SEMARBA-430472 format. One record per residue (C-alpha): residue in one letter; x, y, z. Coordinates in steps of 0.25 Angstrom, whole numbers, padded with zeros to 4 digits, always signed. Each point is the difference from the previous one (the first is absolute). Layout:
BEGIN
AXYZ...
This chain:
BEGIN
X-0039+0118-0007X+0000+0011-0011X-0010+0010+0002X-0005-0003-0013X-0005-0013+0004X-0012+0007+0007X-0004+0010-0010X-0013+0000-0005X-0007+0009-0011X-0014+0005+0002X-0002+0009-0012X+0001+0013-0006X+0015+0000+0003X-0001-0002+0014X+0010-0010+0005X+0000-0005+0014X+0013-0004+0007X-0008-0012+0006X-0014-0004+0001X-0003+0005+0014X-0009+0012+0001X-0008+0006+0012X-0015+0001+0000X-0007+0013+0000X-0005+0004+0014X+0009-0009+0008X+0014+0008-0002X-0004+0014+0001X+0007+0009-0009X+0013-0008+0002X+0008+0009+0010X-0007-0007+0012X+0007-0013-0004X+0014+0006-0003X+0006-0005+0014X-0005-0013-0002X+0002-0004-0015X+0010+0003-0011X-0009+0008-0008X+0010+0000-0012X+0000-0015+0000X-0015-0001-0002X-0006-0003-0014X-0011+0011+0001X-0007+0008+0010X-0015+0004-0001X-0004+0010+0009X-0012+0003+0008X-0012+0003-0009X-0002+0014-0004X-0012+0009-0003X-0001+0014-0005X-0003+0006+0014X+0005-0005+0013X-0009-0010+0007X-0002-0004+0015X-0005-0013-0003X-0010-0008+0008X-0002+0002+0016X+0006-0011+0009X+0000-0011+0003X+0005-0003-0015X+0009-0012+0002X-0004-0014+0006X+0009-0012+0000X-0008-0013-0005X+0005-0014-0001X+0012+0000-0010X-0004+0014-0004X-0003+0014+0002X-0013+0008-0003X+0003+0015-0003X-0009+0012-0002X+0010+0011+0000X-0008+0007-0011X+0012+0004-0009X+0005+0011+0010X+0011+0007-0007X+0007+0014-0001X-0005+0003-0014X+0007+0001-0014X+0006+0014+0004X+0006-0003+0013X+0005-0013-0006X+0007+0007-0011X+0007+0010+0008X+0002-0007+0014X+0001-0015-0003X+0006+0000-0014X+0013+0007+0002X+0004-0012+0010X-0004-0010-0010X+0008+0006-0012X+0012-0004+0008X-0002-0014-0001X+0004-0010-0011X-0013-0006-0001X-0012+0002-0009X-0011+0007+0008X-0015-0002-0003X-0010+0009+0004X-0013-0007+0003X-0012+0009-0004X-0015+0000+0002X-0011+0009-0003X-0015+0003+0002X-0003+0001-0015X+0008-0002-0013X+0003+0015-0001X+0008-0002+0014X+0008-0012-0005X+0004+0008-0013X+0005+0012+0008X+0008-0008+0010X+0007-0008-0012X+0002+0014-0006X+0007+0004+0012X+0009-0012+0001X+0004+0001-0014X+0008+0012+0002X+0006-0004+0013X+0014-0004+0000X+0004-0012+0008X-0013-0008-0002X+0001-0012-0010X-0015-0002-0001X-0014+0000+0007X-0008-0012+0006X-0014+0003-0003X-0010-0004+0011X-0013-0003-0006X-0005-0007+0013X-0006+0014+0003X-0015+0004+0000X-0005+0009-0012X-0007+0011+0006X-0007+0003-0013X-0006-0014-0001X-0005-0003+0014X+0012-0005+0006X+0003-0011-0009X+0015-0004+0000X+0007+0004-0013X+0007-0014+0000X-0014-0007+0000X-0005+0004-0014X+0010-0004-0012X-0006+0012-0007X+0003+0010+0011X+0014-0006+0003X+0004+0002-0015X-0005+0015+0000X+0009+0002+0013X+0012-0006-0006X-0003+0006-0013X+0000+0014+0006X+0012-0003+0008X+0008-0005-0012X-0004+0013-0008X+0006+0008+0011X+0014-0006+0003X+0011-0006-0008X+0005-0007+0012X-0002-0015+0004X-0015-0003+0003X-0002-0011+0010X-0015-0004+0004X-0003-0006+0013X-0011-0009-0002X-0012-0003+0011X-0004-0015+0003X-0013+0004+0003X-0005-0002-0014X-0007-0011-0008X+0011-0002-0010X+0013+0006+0003X+0006-0005-0013X-0010+0009-0008X+0004+0012+0008X+0014-0003-0003X-0002-0001-0015X-0007+0013+0000X+0010+0008+0007X+0011-0006-0009X-0008+0005-0011X-0001+0013+0005X+0015+0002+0001X+0004-0006+0013X+0015-0004+0000X-0002-0010+0011X-0010-0005+0010X+0002-0002+0015X-0009-0010+0008X-0007-0002+0009X-0005+0012+0008X-0007-0004+0014X-0012-0008+0001X-0012+0007+0006X-0003-0006+0014X-0005+0003+0014X+0003-0004+0015X-0011+0001+0011X+0003+0001+0015X-0010-0011+0006X+0001+0007+0014X-0006+0013-0005X-0007-0005-0012X+0007+0011-0008X+0010+0001-0012X+0014+0000+0003X+0003+0011-0010X-0007+0013+0000X-0002+0000-0015X-0007-0015+0003X+0007-0006-0012X+0015+0000-0004X+0010-0006-0009X+0005-0013+0003X+0015-0003-0002X+0011-0010+0005X+0002-0014-0001X-0014-0003+0000X-0002+0005-0014X+0012-0006-0006X-0007-0012-0007X-0010+0009-0006X+0011+0009-0005X+0008-0011-0006X-0012-0005-0008X-0004+0014-0005X+0015+0003-0004X+0001-0013-0007X-0013+0002-0008X+0004+0014-0004X+0014-0004-0004X-0006-0011-0009X-0008+0011-0008X+0007+0013-0001X+0012+0004-0007X+0006+0011+0010X+0008-0004+0013X-0008-0003+0012X+0004+0004+0014X-0005-0010+0011X-0005+0005+0014X-0007-0007+0011X+0006-0006+0013X+0014-0001-0005X+0008-0001+0013X+0012-0008-0004X+0008-0003-0012X-0006-0013-0002X-0014+0008-0001X+0007+0009-0010X+0005-0012-0008X-0014-0006-0001X-0005+0013-0007X+0012-0001-0010X-0003-0013-0003X-0015+0002-0004X+0004+0012-0009X+0004+0012+0008X+0011+0008-0005X+0002+0007+0013X-0007+0001+0014X-0004+0010+0010X+0001-0002+0015X-0011+0006+0008X-0005-0004+0014X+0014-0007+0003X+0005+0014+0002X-0008+0001+0012X+0004-0012+0006X+0015+0001-0003X+0006+0013-0005X+0011-0007-0007X-0009-0010-0007X+0003+0005-0014X+0015-0001+0002X-0001-0014+0005X-0009-0005-0011X+0010+0006-0010X+0011-0007+0006X-0008-0013+0000X-0002+0002-0015X+0015+0002-0002X+0003-0012+0008X-0010-0008-0009X+0006+0005-0013X+0013-0004+0004X-0003-0013+0006X-0008-0004-0013X+0012+0005-0008X-0010+0009-0008X+0005+0010-0011X-0011+0009+0003X-0012+0000+0010X-0009+0001-0013X+0003-0015-0002X-0011-0004+0010X-0010+0011-0004X-0012-0008-0005X+0006-0013+0002X-0011-0007+0007X-0001-0014-0003X-0014-0005-0003
């Protein structure tokens, strides 16, 4: 089939060769999967979340398997923006796939500073703004939990970069559509959703939490129905592309997200289970498009029959 049959446009001149992207925090900085996956064949690579300074993250144990899912409390461990630009980005520049730098800060100024650094970085197509992080100036409330604060963060990022601005939305809110509309108004080019759902696991024998951090983010197939519902709701109300995330393990899962309105998808937890998951999902989408005789995969986006 023609490569053009899988192309999707996520805005601001960023054309993905196919809808399959990797989810931040599950694919390292790309090079870790180079021996398992044709990185040049992917739609997009979203690297591990980056902060201004390196972070060691939370103490172990910080990953726990749960029924149909996984809890993680990694704590956004990362090398920091300087090391990323000097040590990780040179490898990524040799890949013919759009790269997105996931960024997070403790306050709005840090988000702005990170956006400014990425704006001048050759080889990065855009930023994915993680607004699920706690705002240290407001007592730890997550930036993405308050529509006004979410708007302020994205507005600051937009002001400091001309590159694509994707905003990763948290499901741990009362109304995710309201948040999506506010970040769209602030200048987001796309939204990605959902981030993990807060959960916990307990060891009944010891009576202690299984995670040192007590709570963590639930991902994997267990959250797919919630993610699908939220993607569908947001896609019905915003005028920018939506990238679907949450429990995508197979091409069938990916197709469900496209049908409810996602322009592209991100594969996360599946990468831990099967390092070749993204390649297999991409092959499945190509087979589906050929079998259905689609001129372009875009024909099924938002095609949900109600």
